[in-house]
Each structure stands twice: as C-alpha cells, then as structure tokens.
Backbone as CSV, one residue per row, in Angstrom:
resi,resn,N_x,N_y,N_z,CA_x,CA_y,CA_z,C_x,C_y,C_z
1,MET,-38.303,186.848,145.043,-39.299,186.176,144.222,-40.672,186.588,144.717
2,ALA,-41.140,187.706,144.189,-42.452,188.229,144.579,-43.579,187.278,144.190
3,LEU,-43.373,186.522,143.123,-44.394,185.556,142.706,-44.612,184.518,143.798
4,LEU,-43.564,184.175,144.530,-43.688,183.211,145.625,-44.644,183.730,146.693
5,ASP,-44.641,185.032,146.942,-45.591,185.601,147.913,-47.025,185.347,147.469
6,ARG,-47.264,185.443,146.181,-48.618,185.198,145.658,-48.949,183.711,145.717
7,ILE,-47.967,182.849,145.466,-48.177,181.401,145.531,-48.491,180.981,146.958
8,SER,-47.732,181.520,147.915,-47.901,181.083,149.302,-48.950,181.886,150.061
9,GLY,-49.543,182.886,149.417,-50.650,183.606,150.038,-50.242,184.489,151.190
10,VAL,-49.115,185.172,151.050,-48.659,186.097,152.084,-49.741,187.147,152.314
11,GLU,-49.960,187.467,153.570,-50.995,188.438,153.920,-50.742,189.770,153.221
12,GLY,-51.804,190.341,152.662,-51.706,191.621,151.996,-51.363,191.531,150.513
13,VAL,-51.152,190.313,150.020,-50.819,190.097,148.610,-51.963,189.302,147.984
14,VAL,-52.317,189.629,146.756,-53.377,188.889,146.065,-52.865,187.491,145.753
15,LYS,-53.494,186.489,146.359,-53.077,185.091,146.181,-53.395,184.614,144.776
16,ILE,-52.488,183.848,144.250,-52.675,183.266,142.922,-53.446,181.957,143.080
17,ALA,-54.276,181.618,142.128,-54.999,180.339,142.144,-54.013,179.261,141.692
18,ASN,-53.444,178.538,142.650,-52.310,177.662,142.359,-52.598,176.523,141.394
19,HIS,-53.729,175.876,141.507,-54.018,174.766,140.587,-54.115,175.275,139.150
20,GLN,-54.799,176.386,138.975,-54.918,176.959,137.636,-53.569,177.483,137.137
21,PHE,-52.771,178.043,138.041,-51.447,178.545,137.683,-50.553,177.399,137.219
22,GLN,-50.536,176.323,137.970,-49.721,175.156,137.605,-50.174,174.570,136.270
23,ALA,-51.472,174.458,136.091,-51.987,173.936,134.823,-51.579,174.849,133.669
24,SER,-51.642,176.139,133.890,-51.262,177.097,132.851,-49.773,177.019,132.545
25,LEU,-48.943,176.863,133.584,-47.507,176.689,133.355,-47.248,175.458,132.488
26,HIS,-47.930,174.386,132.807,-47.763,173.146,132.046,-48.149,173.354,130.584
27,LEU,-49.280,173.998,130.354,-49.723,174.253,128.981,-48.759,175.184,128.247
28,TRP,-48.186,176.137,128.961,-47.178,177.027,128.357,-45.938,176.223,127.976
29,GLN,-45.531,175.353,128.872,-44.340,174.552,128.614,-44.555,173.585,127.458
30,LEU,-45.792,173.208,127.218,-46.116,172.348,126.075,-46.330,173.145,124.789
31,GLY,-46.307,174.470,124.907,-46.485,175.322,123.741,-47.932,175.636,123.405
32,LEU,-48.857,175.302,124.306,-50.278,175.528,124.057,-50.765,176.888,124.551
33,LEU,-49.995,177.526,125.415,-50.265,178.887,125.869,-48.995,179.700,125.653
34,THR,-49.149,181.003,125.700,-47.986,181.881,125.590,-47.691,182.523,126.938
35,ARG,-46.524,183.099,127.014,-46.129,183.846,128.203,-47.150,184.959,128.449
36,ALA,-47.538,185.643,127.394,-48.510,186.731,127.517,-49.850,186.229,128.055
37,ASN,-50.270,185.022,127.636,-51.516,184.448,128.161,-51.460,184.356,129.678
38,ILE,-50.340,183.863,130.198,-50.204,183.671,131.648,-50.118,185.013,132.358
39,ILE,-49.323,185.921,131.813,-49.188,187.247,132.425,-50.552,187.922,132.528
40,ASN,-51.324,187.872,131.466,-52.640,188.517,131.464,-53.642,187.792,132.349
41,SER,-53.646,186.481,132.296,-54.625,185.697,133.046,-54.446,185.825,134.555
42,PHE,-53.186,185.909,134.999,-52.906,185.936,136.442,-52.445,187.303,136.929
43,ASN,-52.576,188.310,136.066,-52.161,189.666,136.439,-50.737,189.683,136.993
44,ILE,-49.840,189.047,136.264,-48.436,189.001,136.668,-47.833,190.379,136.436
45,SER,-47.256,190.943,137.472,-46.669,192.284,137.373,-45.307,192.206,136.679
46,PRO,-44.837,193.323,136.160,-43.497,193.329,135.560,-42.426,192.824,136.534
47,THR,-42.606,193.097,137.817,-41.669,192.604,138.833,-41.674,191.078,138.896
48,ASP,-42.853,190.474,138.735,-42.991,189.018,138.832,-42.636,188.291,137.540
49,GLU,-42.530,189.017,136.437,-42.246,188.373,135.155,-40.917,187.617,135.172
50,GLY,-39.930,188.150,135.864,-38.644,187.454,135.976,-38.785,186.127,136.700
51,ASP,-39.646,186.088,137.711,-39.902,184.847,138.446,-40.581,183.822,137.545
52,LEU,-41.517,184.293,136.748,-42.204,183.420,135.795,-41.204,182.855,134.786
53,ASP,-40.333,183.714,134.289,-39.316,183.272,133.328,-38.349,182.270,133.948
54,PHE,-38.040,182.438,135.246,-37.185,181.491,135.959,-37.779,180.082,135.908
55,LEU,-39.095,179.977,136.171,-39.749,178.669,136.147,-39.702,178.051,134.757
56,LYS,-39.894,178.848,133.727,-39.839,178.354,132.344,-38.410,177.951,131.963
57,THR,-37.424,178.767,132.333,-36.026,178.469,132.021,-35.605,177.144,132.643
58,LYS,-36.030,176.904,133.860,-35.689,175.641,134.529,-36.349,174.460,133.816
59,TYR,-37.575,174.657,133.323,-38.233,173.592,132.561,-37.450,173.286,131.287
60,VAL,-37.061,174.317,130.574,-36.321,174.131,129.316,-35.024,173.366,129.581
61,ALA,-34.362,173.663,130.698,-33.087,173.023,131.031,-33.247,171.659,131.706
62,ALA,-34.461,171.330,132.136,-34.682,170.099,132.913,-34.275,168.856,132.130
63,LEU,-33.594,167.959,132.823,-33.183,166.696,132.224,-34.374,165.762,132.055
64,ASN,-35.334,165.853,132.964,-36.522,164.998,132.937,-37.743,165.911,133.067
65,LYS,-38.266,166.333,131.952,-39.325,167.327,131.947,-40.607,166.850,132.633
66,ILE,-40.924,165.579,132.524,-42.127,165.047,133.179,-41.977,165.132,134.696
67,GLU,-40.840,164.727,135.208,-40.616,164.808,136.655,-40.536,166.253,137.127
68,TYR,-40.008,167.134,136.280,-39.964,168.556,136.633,-41.382,169.076,136.834
69,ILE,-42.267,168.789,135.884,-43.656,169.259,135.977,-44.330,168.693,137.224
70,LYS,-44.184,167.395,137.446,-44.802,166.775,138.628,-44.202,167.340,139.911
71,GLY,-42.886,167.505,139.914,-42.213,168.037,141.096,-42.578,169.486,141.369
72,LEU,-42.686,170.291,140.306,-43.050,171.693,140.487,-44.446,171.798,141.095
73,ASP,-45.338,170.938,140.669,-46.677,170.886,141.248,-46.576,170.662,142.761
74,SER,-45.748,169.715,143.159,-45.583,169.412,144.588,-44.943,170.569,145.340
75,VAL,-43.923,171.169,144.760,-43.245,172.295,145.415,-44.213,173.456,145.615
76,ILE,-44.997,173.767,144.590,-45.952,174.877,144.703,-47.022,174.577,145.753
77,MET,-47.529,173.347,145.780,-48.544,172.993,146.781,-47.981,173.097,148.201
78,CYS,-46.758,172.638,148.391,-46.146,172.729,149.723,-45.838,174.181,150.091
79,ALA,-45.400,174.976,149.116,-45.136,176.396,149.376,-46.425,177.096,149.795
80,GLU,-47.516,176.747,149.138,-48.814,177.358,149.456,-49.187,177.117,150.914
81,GLN,-48.850,175.957,151.425,-49.192,175.595,152.797,-48.085,175.927,153.802
82,GLY,-46.971,176.466,153.308,-45.863,176.808,154.203,-45.118,175.590,154.713
83,ARG,-45.171,174.504,153.981,-44.518,173.264,154.409,-43.043,173.235,154.003
84,TYR,-42.232,172.689,154.881,-40.815,172.395,154.620,-39.998,173.626,154.240
85,GLY,-40.479,174.784,154.607,-39.770,176.019,154.292,-39.833,176.418,152.829
86,LEU,-40.698,175.762,152.049,-40.768,176.051,150.617,-41.430,177.392,150.313
87,ASN,-41.971,178.034,151.325,-42.510,179.380,151.145,-41.431,180.445,151.364
88,VAL,-40.193,180.009,151.579,-39.033,180.894,151.710,-38.292,180.870,150.375
89,GLN,-37.953,182.039,149.879,-37.388,182.162,148.538,-36.198,181.233,148.289
90,ALA,-35.228,181.229,149.165,-34.020,180.425,148.937,-34.340,178.936,148.867
91,THR,-35.227,178.470,149.718,-35.604,177.058,149.731,-36.399,176.705,148.485
92,PHE,-37.308,177.588,148.084,-38.107,177.375,146.878,-37.191,177.281,145.656
93,ILE,-36.279,178.219,145.523,-35.362,178.224,144.374,-34.484,176.982,144.375
94,SER,-33.985,176.577,145.529,-33.167,175.356,145.613,-33.948,174.129,145.174
95,ALA,-35.205,174.070,145.580,-36.044,172.928,145.200,-36.269,172.908,143.688
96,VAL,-36.560,174.066,143.098,-36.782,174.135,141.652,-35.484,173.806,140.913
97,ASP,-34.360,174.292,141.414,-33.068,173.945,140.801,-32.854,172.431,140.827
98,ALA,-33.178,171.798,141.943,-33.002,170.346,142.082,-33.922,169.589,141.120
99,LEU,-35.127,170.095,140.937,-36.061,169.433,140.001,-35.485,169.366,138.596
100,ALA,-34.802,170.421,138.193,-34.237,170.476,136.842,-33.114,169.466,136.650
101,LEU,-32.568,168.957,137.757,-31.436,168.014,137.675,-31.834,166.549,137.821
102,ILE,-33.119,166.275,137.984,-33.575,164.881,138.093,-33.243,164.191,136.767
103,PRO,-32.518,163.060,136.841,-32.123,162.398,135.587,-33.302,161.859,134.785
104,ALA,-33.097,161.802,133.498,-34.126,161.270,132.595,-34.201,159.763,132.711
C-alpha cells in the first residue's frame, strides 16, 4: 500500500495532506467528488490507485457508513503519527477491514 507511505509521511515520499485527503474521500463517498478529482488533486500515481479503490470498496461494503468514515479518519490520523502500528500495511488494512464490519 504505497498510499500508506504518503499518509504516514515516510521519508523520501511526498506526504499527502491528510485532513484534505480525508475530507475528499468523504465527499467522494457521498458522490460529490469523483475518483478522477481525487487522483488529480493529490497526484495519486497509477500504483496508488488500487489503494484508493480499496478505501472506496470498503466504504461501499461498510455496514455502518457513518462509523466507517469517522473510524477511517481516526485510522489515518494514527497512521500519520505512527501510532499503534497503523503505519504498517497489514495493521492498516486490518483496521480498515474491521471498520467495514461495525454494525449499523
């Protein structure tokens, strides 16, 4: 998940502006932005597009979309700071998978 490197600010990688990224994801999930808007706005590479699609797919499948959005915000903020191992791909993916299963 190369996008995670940008979220967590790995040295040598152009860091993504996380608050704006999260807000844009939310607007995309509400249908107010397009995938192309996000790709262009954040210079998402073709390699990172799959990671972006993963986040959207989990939202679509989420049982509780409001909690998914709030939880994703928390996961991204913690990943940015390297907290709780959320800056590690496997832990990040597990957390996002768990968010999609929060009951409605």
